[in-house]
Backbone and ligand atoms as CSV (ligand in chain L), in Angstrom:
chain,resi,resn,atom,element,x,y,z
A,1,MET,N,N,-49.676,145.784,85.341
A,1,MET,CA,C,-48.489,145.470,84.556
A,1,MET,C,C,-47.322,145.107,85.503
A,2,THR,N,N,-46.656,143.993,85.219
A,2,THR,CA,C,-45.519,143.591,86.043
A,2,THR,C,C,-44.262,144.282,85.534
A,3,ILE,N,N,-43.568,144.950,86.461
A,3,ILE,CA,C,-42.333,145.608,86.066
A,3,ILE,C,C,-41.180,144.703,86.461
A,4,GLY,N,N,-40.315,144.410,85.498
A,4,GLY,CA,C,-39.195,143.498,85.766
A,4,GLY,C,C,-38.133,144.183,86.590
A,5,PRO,N,N,-37.137,143.404,87.013
A,5,PRO,CA,C,-36.060,143.987,87.810
A,5,PRO,C,C,-35.234,144.997,87.023
A,6,THR,N,N,-34.573,145.882,87.751
A,6,THR,CA,C,-33.637,146.819,87.145
A,6,THR,C,C,-32.283,146.122,87.031
A,7,ILE,N,N,-31.662,146.228,85.869
A,7,ILE,CA,C,-30.338,145.628,85.674
A,7,ILE,C,C,-29.312,146.761,85.711
A,8,ARG,N,N,-28.235,146.557,86.471
A,8,ARG,CA,C,-27.205,147.595,86.594
A,8,ARG,C,C,-25.869,146.960,86.951
A,9,LYS,N,N,-24.829,147.801,86.933
A,9,LYS,CA,C,-23.522,147.349,87.415
A,9,LYS,C,C,-23.596,147.169,88.939
A,10,PRO,N,N,-22.854,146.207,89.470
A,10,PRO,CA,C,-22.817,146.061,90.932
A,10,PRO,C,C,-21.857,147.067,91.559
A,11,ASP,N,N,-21.962,147.226,92.863
A,11,ASP,CA,C,-20.945,147.966,93.612
A,11,ASP,C,C,-20.725,147.275,94.957
A,12,ALA,N,N,-19.836,147.818,95.756
A,12,ALA,CA,C,-19.445,147.120,96.996
A,12,ALA,C,C,-20.632,146.861,97.923
A,13,GLU,N,N,-21.621,147.741,97.881
A,13,GLU,CA,C,-22.782,147.568,98.770
A,13,GLU,C,C,-23.602,146.326,98.402
A,14,ASP,N,N,-23.389,145.791,97.209
A,14,ASP,CA,C,-24.135,144.589,96.790
A,14,ASP,C,C,-23.469,143.291,97.253
A,15,GLY,N,N,-22.229,143.377,97.750
A,15,GLY,CA,C,-21.443,142.168,97.997
A,15,GLY,C,C,-22.144,141.134,98.876
A,16,VAL,N,N,-22.696,141.572,100.004
A,16,VAL,CA,C,-23.322,140.617,100.928
A,16,VAL,C,C,-24.555,139.977,100.282
A,17,ALA,N,N,-25.368,140.790,99.614
A,17,ALA,CA,C,-26.579,140.247,98.977
A,17,ALA,C,C,-26.215,139.266,97.868
A,18,VAL,N,N,-25.169,139.584,97.117
A,18,VAL,CA,C,-24.708,138.685,96.051
A,18,VAL,C,C,-24.242,137.363,96.660
A,19,HIS,N,N,-23.479,137.460,97.718
A,19,HIS,CA,C,-22.962,136.258,98.376
A,19,HIS,C,C,-24.122,135.362,98.836
A,20,ARG,N,N,-25.156,135.967,99.407
A,20,ARG,CA,C,-26.308,135.184,99.892
A,20,ARG,C,C,-27.105,134.607,98.723
A,21,LEU,N,N,-27.232,135.393,97.663
A,21,LEU,CA,C,-27.989,134.900,96.495
A,21,LEU,C,C,-27.323,133.654,95.919
A,22,ILE,N,N,-26.007,133.697,95.764
A,22,ILE,CA,C,-25.298,132.553,95.184
A,22,ILE,C,C,-25.436,131.322,96.082
A,23,ALA,N,N,-25.389,131.540,97.388
A,23,ALA,CA,C,-25.568,130.416,98.321
A,23,ALA,C,C,-26.956,129.799,98.174
A,24,ALA,N,N,-27.919,130.598,97.724
A,24,ALA,CA,C,-29.300,130.108,97.587
A,24,ALA,C,C,-29.575,129.564,96.191
A,25,CYS,N,N,-28.547,129.473,95.347
A,25,CYS,CA,C,-28.740,129.027,93.964
A,25,CYS,C,C,-27.889,127.808,93.628
A,26,PRO,N,N,-28.154,126.647,94.267
A,26,PRO,CA,C,-27.429,125.455,93.867
A,26,PRO,C,C,-27.709,125.127,92.401
A,27,PRO,N,N,-26.798,124.535,91.655
A,27,PRO,CA,C,-25.559,123.903,92.126
A,27,PRO,C,C,-24.357,124.833,92.125
A,28,LEU,N,N,-24.557,126.148,92.133
A,28,LEU,CA,C,-23.403,127.047,92.084
A,28,LEU,C,C,-22.515,126.858,93.306
A,29,ASP,N,N,-21.204,126.916,93.094
A,29,ASP,CA,C,-20.258,126.922,94.211
A,29,ASP,C,C,-20.278,128.317,94.830
A,30,THR,N,N,-20.199,128.361,96.143
A,30,THR,CA,C,-20.019,129.670,96.760
A,30,THR,C,C,-18.530,130.014,96.733
A,31,ASN,N,N,-18.247,131.286,96.675
A,31,ASN,CA,C,-16.888,131.790,96.839
A,31,ASN,C,C,-16.882,132.636,98.102
A,32,SER,N,N,-15.723,133.144,98.473
A,32,SER,CA,C,-15.688,133.971,99.681
A,32,SER,C,C,-16.427,135.289,99.433
A,33,LEU,N,N,-16.892,135.894,100.501
A,33,LEU,CA,C,-17.502,137.219,100.388
A,33,LEU,C,C,-16.497,138.197,99.780
A,34,TYR,N,N,-15.251,138.020,100.142
A,34,TYR,CA,C,-14.216,138.914,99.603
A,34,TYR,C,C,-14.122,138.782,98.081
A,35,CYS,N,N,-14.201,137.550,97.592
A,35,CYS,CA,C,-14.189,137.329,96.149
A,35,CYS,C,C,-15.379,138.038,95.498
A,36,ASN,N,N,-16.567,137.901,96.086
A,36,ASN,CA,C,-17.743,138.574,95.529
A,36,ASN,C,C,-17.581,140.093,95.565
A,37,LEU,N,N,-16.918,140.601,96.608
A,37,LEU,CA,C,-16.682,142.050,96.675
A,37,LEU,C,C,-15.755,142.512,95.555
A,38,LEU,N,N,-14.746,141.699,95.246
A,38,LEU,CA,C,-13.856,142.064,94.133
A,38,LEU,C,C,-14.619,142.040,92.812
A,39,GLN,N,N,-15.493,141.039,92.649
A,39,GLN,CA,C,-16.301,140.998,91.422
A,39,GLN,C,C,-17.155,142.264,91.312
A,40,CYS,N,N,-17.744,142.666,92.445
A,40,CYS,CA,C,-18.668,143.815,92.457
A,40,CYS,C,C,-17.948,145.154,92.284
A,41,THR,N,N,-16.640,145.173,92.442
A,41,THR,CA,C,-15.908,146.434,92.362
A,41,THR,C,C,-14.917,146.413,91.184
A,42,HIS,N,N,-13.832,145.660,91.314
A,42,HIS,CA,C,-12.814,145.640,90.253
A,42,HIS,C,C,-13.381,145.154,88.920
A,43,PHE,N,N,-14.344,144.213,88.985
A,43,PHE,CA,C,-14.880,143.613,87.763
A,43,PHE,C,C,-16.303,144.090,87.460
A,44,ALA,N,N,-16.688,145.234,88.012
A,44,ALA,CA,C,-18.070,145.718,87.840
A,44,ALA,C,C,-18.442,145.908,86.372
A,45,ASP,N,N,-17.482,146.302,85.530
A,45,ASP,CA,C,-17.799,146.538,84.115
A,45,ASP,C,C,-18.269,145.274,83.405
A,46,SER,N,N,-17.851,144.131,83.926
A,46,SER,CA,C,-18.215,142.870,83.260
A,46,SER,C,C,-19.112,141.999,84.148
A,47,CYS,N,N,-19.760,142.635,85.129
A,47,CYS,CA,C,-20.725,141.936,86.000
A,47,CYS,C,C,-22.032,142.728,85.997
A,48,ALA,N,N,-23.116,142.066,86.389
A,48,ALA,CA,C,-24.411,142.756,86.465
A,48,ALA,C,C,-25.212,142.218,87.643
A,49,VAL,N,N,-25.996,143.113,88.248
A,49,VAL,CA,C,-26.981,142.675,89.231
A,49,VAL,C,C,-28.371,143.001,88.698
A,50,ALA,N,N,-29.340,142.197,89.120
A,50,ALA,CA,C,-30.752,142.480,88.856
A,50,ALA,C,C,-31.372,142.799,90.208
A,51,GLU,N,N,-32.032,143.939,90.284
A,51,GLU,CA,C,-32.586,144.408,91.561
A,51,GLU,C,C,-34.090,144.612,91.423
A,52,SER,N,N,-34.810,144.067,92.378
A,52,SER,CA,C,-36.266,144.215,92.369
A,52,SER,C,C,-36.730,144.620,93.755
A,53,GLU,N,N,-37.407,145.740,93.843
A,53,GLU,CA,C,-37.902,146.273,95.131
A,53,GLU,C,C,-36.805,146.271,96.192
A,54,GLY,N,N,-35.630,146.725,95.803
A,54,GLY,CA,C,-34.525,146.879,96.743
A,54,GLY,C,C,-33.747,145.608,97.028
A,55,ALA,N,N,-34.166,144.483,96.443
A,55,ALA,CA,C,-33.471,143.210,96.708
A,55,ALA,C,C,-32.713,142.750,95.466
A,56,VAL,N,N,-31.532,142.177,95.700
A,56,VAL,CA,C,-30.753,141.612,94.583
A,56,VAL,C,C,-31.356,140.252,94.247
A,57,VAL,N,N,-31.920,140.128,93.045
A,57,VAL,CA,C,-32.564,138.862,92.639
A,57,VAL,C,C,-31.761,138.154,91.545
A,58,GLY,N,N,-30.716,138.808,91.053
A,58,GLY,CA,C,-29.889,138.161,90.031
A,58,GLY,C,C,-28.486,138.724,90.054
A,59,PHE,N,N,-27.545,137.871,89.690
A,59,PHE,CA,C,-26.151,138.323,89.592
A,59,PHE,C,C,-25.462,137.508,88.506
A,60,LEU,N,N,-24.740,138.199,87.653
A,60,LEU,CA,C,-23.911,137.533,86.649
A,60,LEU,C,C,-22.496,138.067,86.814
A,61,SER,N,N,-21.552,137.138,87.060
A,61,SER,CA,C,-20.158,137.566,87.195
A,61,SER,C,C,-19.383,137.146,85.954
A,62,GLY,N,N,-18.488,138.005,85.529
A,62,GLY,CA,C,-17.666,137.693,84.373
A,62,GLY,C,C,-16.469,138.611,84.314
A,63,TYR,N,N,-15.582,138.290,83.392
A,63,TYR,CA,C,-14.433,139.156,83.145
A,63,TYR,C,C,-13.958,138.912,81.726
A,64,ARG,N,N,-13.262,139.878,81.175
A,64,ARG,CA,C,-12.691,139.703,79.840
A,64,ARG,C,C,-11.351,138.995,79.996
A,65,LEU,N,N,-11.136,137.977,79.178
A,65,LEU,CA,C,-9.917,137.180,79.321
A,65,LEU,C,C,-8.701,138.079,79.195
A,66,PRO,N,N,-7.768,138.021,80.137
A,66,PRO,CA,C,-6.593,138.905,80.088
A,66,PRO,C,C,-5.790,138.760,78.796
A,67,HIS,N,N,-5.717,137.534,78.257
A,67,HIS,CA,C,-4.929,137.310,77.046
A,67,HIS,C,C,-5.784,137.417,75.781
A,68,ALA,N,N,-7.106,137.610,75.930
A,68,ALA,CA,C,-8.004,137.709,74.763
A,68,ALA,C,C,-9.206,138.559,75.159
A,69,PRO,N,N,-9.008,139.880,75.252
A,69,PRO,CA,C,-10.083,140.730,75.782
A,69,PRO,C,C,-11.323,140.830,74.897
A,70,ASP,N,N,-11.279,140.228,73.699
A,70,ASP,CA,C,-12.515,140.196,72.902
A,70,ASP,C,C,-13.458,139.102,73.398
A,71,THR,N,N,-13.031,138.384,74.449
A,71,THR,CA,C,-13.855,137.299,74.987
A,71,THR,C,C,-14.292,137.616,76.411
A,72,LEU,N,N,-15.613,137.586,76.613
A,72,LEU,CA,C,-16.167,137.717,77.958
A,72,LEU,C,C,-16.308,136.312,78.527
A,73,PHE,N,N,-15.622,136.055,79.629
A,73,PHE,CA,C,-15.786,134.769,80.315
A,73,PHE,C,C,-16.852,134.939,81.384
A,74,VAL,N,N,-17.929,134.171,81.266
A,74,VAL,CA,C,-18.988,134.225,82.281
A,74,VAL,C,C,-18.662,133.211,83.365
A,75,TRP,N,N,-18.457,133.725,84.555
A,75,TRP,CA,C,-18.039,132.894,85.686
A,75,TRP,C,C,-19.266,132.207,86.297
A,76,GLN,N,N,-20.243,132.987,86.718
A,76,GLN,CA,C,-21.454,132.416,87.304
A,76,GLN,C,C,-22.668,133.259,86.917
A,77,VAL,N,N,-23.797,132.589,86.815
A,77,VAL,CA,C,-25.076,133.282,86.649
A,77,VAL,C,C,-26.011,132.748,87.725
A,78,ALA,N,N,-26.603,133.644,88.489
A,78,ALA,CA,C,-27.528,133.241,89.551
A,78,ALA,C,C,-28.779,134.108,89.465
A,79,VAL,N,N,-29.920,133.453,89.406
A,79,VAL,CA,C,-31.196,134.169,89.477
A,79,VAL,C,C,-32.010,133.500,90.579
A,80,GLY,N,N,-32.474,134.291,91.535
A,80,GLY,CA,C,-33.265,133.752,92.642
A,80,GLY,C,C,-34.506,133.042,92.116
A,81,GLU,N,N,-34.933,132.013,92.837
A,81,GLU,CA,C,-36.014,131.144,92.331
A,81,GLU,C,C,-37.255,131.916,91.904
A,82,THR,N,N,-37.622,132.927,92.688
A,82,THR,CA,C,-38.878,133.626,92.377
A,82,THR,C,C,-38.767,134.484,91.122
A,83,ALA,N,N,-37.542,134.782,90.697
A,83,ALA,CA,C,-37.368,135.651,89.517
A,83,ALA,C,C,-37.036,134.842,88.247
A,84,ARG,N,N,-37.002,133.525,88.350
A,84,ARG,CA,C,-36.589,132.711,87.191
A,84,ARG,C,C,-37.681,132.627,86.129
A,85,GLY,N,N,-37.236,132.341,84.911
A,85,GLY,CA,C,-38.175,132.081,83.824
A,85,GLY,C,C,-38.764,133.335,83.212
A,86,THR,N,N,-38.180,134.488,83.544
A,86,THR,CA,C,-38.719,135.735,82.972
A,86,THR,C,C,-37.651,136.493,82.182
A,87,GLY,N,N,-36.540,135.820,81.893
A,87,GLY,CA,C,-35.525,136.449,81.047
A,87,GLY,C,C,-34.469,137.244,81.780
A,88,VAL,N,N,-34.439,137.150,83.116
A,88,VAL,CA,C,-33.497,137.982,83.887
A,88,VAL,C,C,-32.042,137.643,83.547
A,89,ALA,N,N,-31.717,136.348,83.455
A,89,ALA,CA,C,-30.332,135.968,83.153
A,89,ALA,C,C,-29.909,136.547,81.796
A,90,GLY,N,N,-30.768,136.406,80.807
A,90,GLY,CA,C,-30.450,136.945,79.474
A,90,GLY,C,C,-30.314,138.457,79.493
A,91,GLN,N,N,-31.165,139.118,80.260
A,91,GLN,CA,C,-31.079,140.594,80.336
A,91,GLN,C,C,-29.760,141.031,80.956
A,92,MET,N,N,-29.295,140.293,81.970
A,92,MET,CA,C,-28.022,140.672,82.607
A,92,MET,C,C,-26.869,140.512,81.615
A,93,LEU,N,N,-26.878,139.414,80.863
A,93,LEU,CA,C,-25.782,139.197,79.908
A,93,LEU,C,C,-25.811,140.256,78.800
A,94,MET,N,N,-26.997,140.558,78.301
A,94,MET,CA,C,-27.079,141.576,77.248
A,94,MET,C,C,-26.714,142.958,77.780
A,95,HIS,N,N,-27.031,143.230,79.032
A,95,HIS,CA,C,-26.684,144.527,79.634
A,95,HIS,C,C,-25.168,144.715,79.614
A,96,ILE,N,N,-24.452,143.654,79.958
A,96,ILE,CA,C,-22.983,143.730,79.956
A,96,ILE,C,C,-22.471,143.940,78.533
A,97,LEU,N,N,-23.012,143.176,77.593
A,97,LEU,CA,C,-22.509,143.259,76.210
A,97,LEU,C,C,-22.860,144.598,75.555
A,98,ARG,N,N,-23.934,145.240,76.015
A,98,ARG,CA,C,-24.348,146.518,75.401
A,98,ARG,C,C,-23.546,147.708,75.928
A,99,ARG,N,N,-22.795,147.511,77.000
A,99,ARG,CA,C,-22.058,148.642,77.566
A,99,ARG,C,C,-20.962,149.084,76.599
A,100,PRO,N,N,-20.818,150.390,76.401
A,100,PRO,CA,C,-19.797,150.881,75.468
A,100,PRO,C,C,-18.406,150.362,75.806
A,101,GLU,N,N,-18.109,150.191,77.103
A,101,GLU,CA,C,-16.770,149.715,77.478
A,101,GLU,C,C,-16.533,148.266,77.068
A,102,ASN,N,N,-17.603,147.558,76.680
A,102,ASN,CA,C,-17.444,146.175,76.233
A,102,ASN,C,C,-17.669,146.039,74.728
A,103,ALA,N,N,-17.524,147.144,74.028
A,103,ALA,CA,C,-17.786,147.131,72.578
A,103,ALA,C,C,-16.882,146.161,71.834
A,104,GLY,N,N,-15.726,145.856,72.412
A,104,GLY,CA,C,-14.790,144.961,71.723
A,104,GLY,C,C,-15.086,143.483,71.922
A,105,VAL,N,N,-16.132,143.160,72.670
A,105,VAL,CA,C,-16.402,141.739,72.944
A,105,VAL,C,C,-17.090,141.087,71.741
A,106,ARG,N,N,-16.516,139.973,71.295
A,106,ARG,CA,C,-17.043,139.241,70.128
A,106,ARG,C,C,-17.405,137.793,70.472
A,107,CYS,N,N,-16.953,137.334,71.650
A,107,CYS,CA,C,-17.187,135.939,72.034
A,107,CYS,C,C,-17.573,135.884,73.513
A,108,VAL,N,N,-18.369,134.882,73.857
A,108,VAL,CA,C,-18.675,134.593,75.261
A,108,VAL,C,C,-18.239,133.165,75.533
A,109,HIS,N,N,-17.473,132.971,76.574
A,109,HIS,CA,C,-17.074,131.638,77.016
A,109,HIS,C,C,-17.623,131.410,78.423
A,110,THR,N,N,-17.875,130.133,78.721
A,110,THR,CA,C,-18.264,129.767,80.083
A,110,THR,C,C,-17.945,128.298,80.285
A,111,THR,N,N,-17.914,127.840,81.521
A,111,THR,CA,C,-17.799,126.396,81.726
A,111,THR,C,C,-19.041,125.900,82.466
A,112,ILE,N,N,-19.433,124.681,82.094
A,112,ILE,CA,C,-20.674,124.106,82.620
A,112,ILE,C,C,-20.451,122.614,82.881
A,113,THR,N,N,-21.024,122.120,83.971
A,113,THR,CA,C,-20.975,120.671,84.194
A,113,THR,C,C,-22.038,120.017,83.309
A,114,ARG,N,N,-21.809,118.753,82.961
A,114,ARG,CA,C,-22.695,118.056,82.022
A,114,ARG,C,C,-24.150,118.051,82.475
A,115,THR,N,N,-24.358,118.000,83.798
A,115,THR,CA,C,-25.735,117.812,84.280
A,115,THR,C,C,-26.510,119.121,84.484
A,116,ASN,N,N,-25.875,120.258,84.255
A,116,ASN,CA,C,-26.586,121.527,84.490
A,116,ASN,C,C,-27.387,121.914,83.239
A,117,ALA,N,N,-28.531,121.238,83.082
A,117,ALA,CA,C,-29.330,121.385,81.863
A,117,ALA,C,C,-29.802,122.826,81.648
A,118,SER,N,N,-30.193,123.519,82.716
A,118,SER,CA,C,-30.720,124.878,82.531
A,118,SER,C,C,-29.624,125.815,82.029
A,119,SER,N,N,-28.387,125.573,82.499
A,119,SER,CA,C,-27.287,126.420,82.056
A,119,SER,C,C,-26.964,126.175,80.577
A,120,TRP,N,N,-26.902,124.908,80.161
A,120,TRP,CA,C,-26.671,124.619,78.734
A,120,TRP,C,C,-27.774,125.257,77.890
A,121,ALA,N,N,-29.027,125.099,78.353
A,121,ALA,CA,C,-30.153,125.638,77.575
A,121,ALA,C,C,-30.062,127.159,77.491
A,122,PHE,N,N,-29.702,127.780,78.612
A,122,PHE,CA,C,-29.615,129.238,78.633
A,122,PHE,C,C,-28.562,129.735,77.629
A,123,PHE,N,N,-27.354,129.172,77.699
A,123,PHE,CA,C,-26.284,129.680,76.833
A,123,PHE,C,C,-26.517,129.314,75.356
A,124,ARG,N,N,-27.091,128.140,75.110
A,124,ARG,CA,C,-27.362,127.783,73.705
A,124,ARG,C,C,-28.435,128.693,73.114
A,125,LYS,N,N,-29.417,129.033,73.923
A,125,LYS,CA,C,-30.441,129.947,73.416
A,125,LYS,C,C,-29.843,131.334,73.154
A,126,PHE,N,N,-28.979,131.746,74.054
A,126,PHE,CA,C,-28.309,133.034,73.886
A,126,PHE,C,C,-27.525,133.044,72.562
A,127,ALA,N,N,-26.789,131.945,72.287
A,127,ALA,CA,C,-26.013,131.849,71.042
A,127,ALA,C,C,-26.937,131.900,69.827
A,128,LYS,N,N,-28.047,131.196,69.920
A,128,LYS,CA,C,-28.991,131.162,68.792
A,128,LYS,C,C,-29.528,132.563,68.519
A,129,ASN,N,N,-29.860,133.277,69.588
A,129,ASN,CA,C,-30.397,134.635,69.414
A,129,ASN,C,C,-29.394,135.554,68.724
A,130,LEU,N,N,-28.102,135.293,68.957
A,130,LEU,CA,C,-27.065,136.129,68.325
A,130,LEU,C,C,-26.600,135.532,67.002
A,131,ASP,N,N,-27.217,134.397,66.627
A,131,ASP,CA,C,-26.831,133.718,65.388
A,131,ASP,C,C,-25.340,133.364,65.413
A,132,ALA,N,N,-24.883,132.916,66.583
A,132,ALA,CA,C,-23.446,132.653,66.770
A,132,ALA,C,C,-23.190,131.147,66.871
A,133,GLN,N,N,-22.008,130.737,66.423
A,133,GLN,CA,C,-21.584,129.340,66.509
A,133,GLN,C,C,-21.259,128.982,67.958
A,134,CYS,N,N,-21.393,127.679,68.265
A,134,CYS,CA,C,-20.982,127.160,69.577
A,134,CYS,C,C,-19.960,126.040,69.376
A,135,ALA,N,N,-18.997,125.974,70.270
A,135,ALA,CA,C,-18.066,124.840,70.282
A,135,ALA,C,C,-17.838,124.488,71.745
A,136,GLU,N,N,-17.547,123.226,71.990
A,136,GLU,CA,C,-17.305,122.845,73.391
A,136,GLU,C,C,-16.151,121.867,73.511
A,137,GLU,N,N,-15.512,121.878,74.666
A,137,GLU,CA,C,-14.400,120.969,74.947
A,137,GLU,C,C,-14.290,120.799,76.456
A,138,LYS,N,N,-13.732,119.656,76.856
A,138,LYS,CA,C,-13.530,119.479,78.297
A,138,LYS,C,C,-12.451,120.472,78.746
A,139,TYR,N,N,-12.643,121.094,79.890
A,139,TYR,CA,C,-11.713,122.143,80.314
A,139,TYR,C,C,-11.044,121.802,81.637
A,140,PHE,N,N,-11.843,121.596,82.686
A,140,PHE,CA,C,-11.307,121.167,83.981
A,140,PHE,C,C,-11.837,119.762,84.262
A,141,ASP,N,N,-10.907,118.818,84.320
A,141,ASP,CA,C,-11.283,117.420,84.487
A,141,ASP,C,C,-11.491,117.084,85.970
A,142,GLN,N,N,-12.527,116.287,86.213
A,142,GLN,CA,C,-12.884,115.922,87.597
A,142,GLN,C,C,-11.692,115.385,88.386
A,143,ASP,N,N,-10.941,114.454,87.779
A,143,ASP,CA,C,-9.837,113.835,88.527
A,143,ASP,C,C,-8.545,114.639,88.408
A,144,MET,N,N,-8.253,115.082,87.175
A,144,MET,CA,C,-6.964,115.738,86.951
A,144,MET,C,C,-6.880,117.121,87.614
A,145,HIS,N,N,-8.013,117.861,87.575
A,145,HIS,CA,C,-7.957,119.253,88.059
A,145,HIS,C,C,-8.814,119.524,89.296
A,146,LEU,N,N,-9.832,118.699,89.513
A,146,LEU,CA,C,-10.811,119.044,90.546
A,146,LEU,C,C,-10.784,118.061,91.721
A,147,ALA,N,N,-9.685,117.347,91.842
A,147,ALA,CA,C,-9.445,116.464,93.001
A,147,ALA,C,C,-10.568,115.456,93.208
A,148,GLY,N,N,-11.270,115.129,92.125
A,148,GLY,CA,C,-12.301,114.099,92.210
A,148,GLY,C,C,-13.585,114.540,92.896
A,149,GLY,N,N,-13.590,115.734,93.454
A,149,GLY,CA,C,-14.730,116.132,94.282
A,149,GLY,C,C,-15.765,116.987,93.577
A,150,HIS,N,N,-15.573,117.232,92.290
A,150,HIS,CA,C,-16.475,118.130,91.559
A,150,HIS,C,C,-16.521,117.611,90.123
A,151,ALA,N,N,-17.700,117.607,89.534
A,151,ALA,CA,C,-17.828,117.085,88.167
A,151,ALA,C,C,-17.000,117.921,87.184
A,152,SER,N,N,-16.553,117.264,86.101
A,152,SER,CA,C,-15.769,117.968,85.073
A,152,SER,C,C,-16.526,119.176,84.537
A,153,GLU,N,N,-15.777,120.214,84.243
A,153,GLU,CA,C,-16.344,121.447,83.681
A,153,GLU,C,C,-16.002,121.496,82.189
A,154,PHE,N,N,-17.024,121.694,81.357
A,154,PHE,CA,C,-16.843,121.766,79.904
A,154,PHE,C,C,-16.897,123.230,79.470
A,155,LEU,N,N,-15.929,123.579,78.634
A,155,LEU,CA,C,-15.869,124.960,78.136
A,155,LEU,C,C,-16.811,125.103,76.945
A,156,LEU,N,N,-17.735,126.041,77.034
A,156,LEU,CA,C,-18.620,126.362,75.906
A,156,LEU,C,C,-18.144,127.691,75.328
A,157,LYS,N,N,-17.838,127.656,74.031
A,157,LYS,CA,C,-17.331,128.863,73.362
A,157,LYS,C,C,-18.392,129.342,72.371
A,158,ILE,N,N,-18.859,130.552,72.557
A,158,ILE,CA,C,-19.891,131.136,71.694
A,158,ILE,C,C,-19.287,132.299,70.921
A,159,GLY,N,N,-19.462,132.274,69.606
A,159,GLY,CA,C,-18.971,133.394,68.798
A,159,GLY,C,C,-17.975,132.943,67.756
A,160,PRO,N,N,-17.391,133.890,67.041
A,160,PRO,CA,C,-17.574,135.342,67.198
A,160,PRO,C,C,-18.937,135.810,66.670
A,161,PHE,N,N,-19.429,136.910,67.296
A,161,PHE,CA,C,-20.684,137.529,66.865
A,161,PHE,C,C,-20.446,139.012,66.613
A,162,GLU,N,N,-21.410,139.603,65.938
A,162,GLU,CA,C,-21.312,141.038,65.653
A,162,GLU,C,C,-21.353,141.808,66.970
A,163,PRO,N,N,-20.660,142.959,67.055
A,163,PRO,CA,C,-20.687,143.728,68.308
A,163,PRO,C,C,-22.114,144.030,68.748
A,164,VAL,N,N,-22.347,143.914,70.037
A,164,VAL,CA,C,-23.685,144.167,70.577
A,164,VAL,C,C,-23.788,145.597,71.099
A,165,ALA,N,N,-22.676,146.136,71.583
A,165,ALA,CA,C,-22.697,147.459,72.209
A,165,ALA,C,C,-22.996,148.556,71.197
A,166,ALA,N,N,-23.824,149.494,71.617
A,166,ALA,CA,C,-24.091,150.675,70.805
A,166,ALA,C,C,-23.115,151.750,71.245
A,167,VAL,N,N,-22.106,152.028,70.429
A,167,VAL,CA,C,-21.097,153.017,70.849
A,167,VAL,C,C,-21.415,154.395,70.289
L,1,COA,C1,C,-29.837,129.091,84.914
L,1,COA,C2,C,-30.478,130.369,85.438
L,1,COA,C3,C,-29.399,131.416,85.637
L,1,COA,C4,C,-31.501,130.873,84.389
L,1,COA,O1,O,-32.043,132.108,84.840
L,1,COA,P1,P,-33.384,132.704,84.194
L,1,COA,O2,O,-33.439,134.167,84.458
L,1,COA,O3,O,-34.549,131.894,84.652
L,1,COA,O4,O,-33.116,132.466,82.654
L,1,COA,P2,P,-33.860,133.187,81.428
L,1,COA,O5,O,-35.305,133.452,81.799
L,1,COA,O6,O,-33.048,134.345,80.946
L,1,COA,O7,O,-33.839,131.996,80.384
L,1,COA,C5,C,-33.396,132.134,79.070
L,1,COA,C6,C,-33.440,130.747,78.435
L,1,COA,O8,O,-32.620,129.825,79.157
L,1,COA,C7,C,-33.212,128.516,79.117
L,1,COA,N1,N,-33.531,128.109,80.488
L,1,COA,C8,C,-33.478,128.869,81.611
L,1,COA,N2,N,-33.837,128.122,82.686
L,1,COA,C9,C,-34.109,126.875,82.230
L,1,COA,C10,C,-34.500,125.661,82.845
L,1,COA,N3,N,-34.694,125.548,84.172
L,1,COA,N4,N,-34.665,124.566,82.054
L,1,COA,C11,C,-34.470,124.630,80.728
L,1,COA,N5,N,-34.093,125.761,80.081
L,1,COA,C12,C,-33.913,126.864,80.823
L,1,COA,C13,C,-34.453,128.639,78.267
L,1,COA,O9,O,-34.102,128.374,76.915
L,1,COA,C14,C,-34.802,130.099,78.436
L,1,COA,O10,O,-35.533,130.625,77.368
L,1,COA,P3,P,-37.149,130.414,77.300
L,1,COA,O11,O,-37.675,130.787,78.663
L,1,COA,O12,O,-37.584,131.350,76.223
L,1,COA,O13,O,-37.345,128.978,76.989
L,1,COA,C15,C,-31.241,130.133,86.770
L,1,COA,O14,O,-32.125,129.038,86.597
L,1,COA,C16,C,-30.340,129.826,87.948
L,1,COA,O15,O,-29.889,130.732,88.636
L,1,COA,N6,N,-30.088,128.528,88.230
L,1,COA,C17,C,-29.253,128.101,89.373
L,1,COA,C18,C,-27.790,128.483,89.192
L,1,COA,C19,C,-27.206,127.976,87.887
L,1,COA,O16,O,-27.259,126.796,87.558
L,1,COA,N7,N,-26.610,128.913,87.134
L,1,COA,C20,C,-26.053,128.626,85.818
L,1,COA,C21,C,-24.660,128.165,85.900
L,1,COA,S1,S,-23.474,129.452,85.659
């Protein structure tokens, strides 16, 4: 029997492994190690790691919007190549939503470039599983906001959905 990875909150000791995982998961942008450390500590309640045999094989970073805390904004999702296709990304997102401290979350937002087919498929399937509506709009424009060097990012809004957390 294959045992899947353990999903848990990150902590500071995960920072370096998270940083390396994201670097190994194109087309994700890398951020500084310091940024990943802040995600793993200050934002641990809204982030998750997937760990298999002592190695970090998945990371999902997110935060609740400061002006709308019923919305979880998913910043990045990374699953190492060998762990893909087994539901790890979905398990990390559900782990965050099931936490009692996130009981107030009713919507998930994220931004995706047009060509990231796996990301669109992942989030649309997630919405379907929750029987939630989806809406999208251009959010960060390639020329206006991203200095022409990065494709436009489209905001995908999922929800509202029934609370997932068991309180
Ligand atoms: C996108 C990514 C996070 C998916 O991770 P994963 O653990 O393999 O995803 P899951 O197994 O939870 O997939 C759930 C659903 O997403 C969709 N999906 C995931 N990967 C897909 C792919 N390569 N092509 C099409 N659909 C895909 C499928 O609908 C899948 O459900 P199914 O297997 O029942 O068909 C992973 O491929 C990855 O890290 N990619 C590189 C980084 C990236 O683009 N991240 C997303 C941007 S934030």
